[in-house]
N, C-alpha and C positions, 0 to 999 in steps of 0.2 A: 259710370259714376254711381255710387250706392245711393239709395233713397235717403239714408241718414245724412250723408254729406250734402246732398242736394237741399234737404230741408234746412240744414245748418247755414248753408250759403244764402238761401232765401231769407231766413230770419235775420242774418247779418246785414243783408242789403236793405231789408225793411227798416231795421233799427237805425242804420246810417241815414236813410232818407227821412225818417221821422225826426231824427236829431237835427238835420238841416232845417226842416220845416219849423221845428220848435225854436231854433235860433232866430229864424226870420220872424217868428211870432212875437218877439219882443217889440218889433217896429209896427207890425200890422197883425194883431191877433185874429181879426175876422178873416183876412185872406189866408192866413196860416191854417185856420180851422177848416176852411173850404178845401184847401189843398190837401190837408191830412185826410179829410173825409174821402176825397177822390183816390188818394194813395192807398188807403186801407181797403177801399172797394176793389182796387186792382189786385192787391196781394191776397186779400181774404174777402171774397164776396159775401160771406156770411157775417162779416164784421158790422154790416149796416144794422143788424139786429142789436149789436152791442154798443155801437158808437153813433151818436147823432151830432150834427153841427153844434147845437147848443151845449151839449155835454163837453165836446172838444174845446169849444170857446171858453167855457167856464174853467176847464182844467188849465188852459194856456194862461188865463188871467190870474188864477188863484194858486197855482202850484209852481214849484221850481221846475226847471228843465228836466232834471233827473227824475223827479217825482212823476211828471207827466209820462216820460218815456217808460218808466217802470210800471206804472198803472196800465198803460196800453199793452205792453208786452205780456204782463201777467194775465190780462183778460183774454188775449189772443192765444197764448200757449199754455 
């Protein structure tokens, strides 16, 4: 499998997982922010420099689902 294809699959899996966490964030934003922080750490260990719990929580509470997802993916890639 080529590196490009592997990276595309990895990005797609991350996007899907984040989408599910953001949907759950409507019920429990605090738990969703913790789960997203852990998820980002697994997929991109350097993401902890870019995303912190408080920033993720603020995004979940103040942005739409699509805006949150786009902001996170834009910062990572």
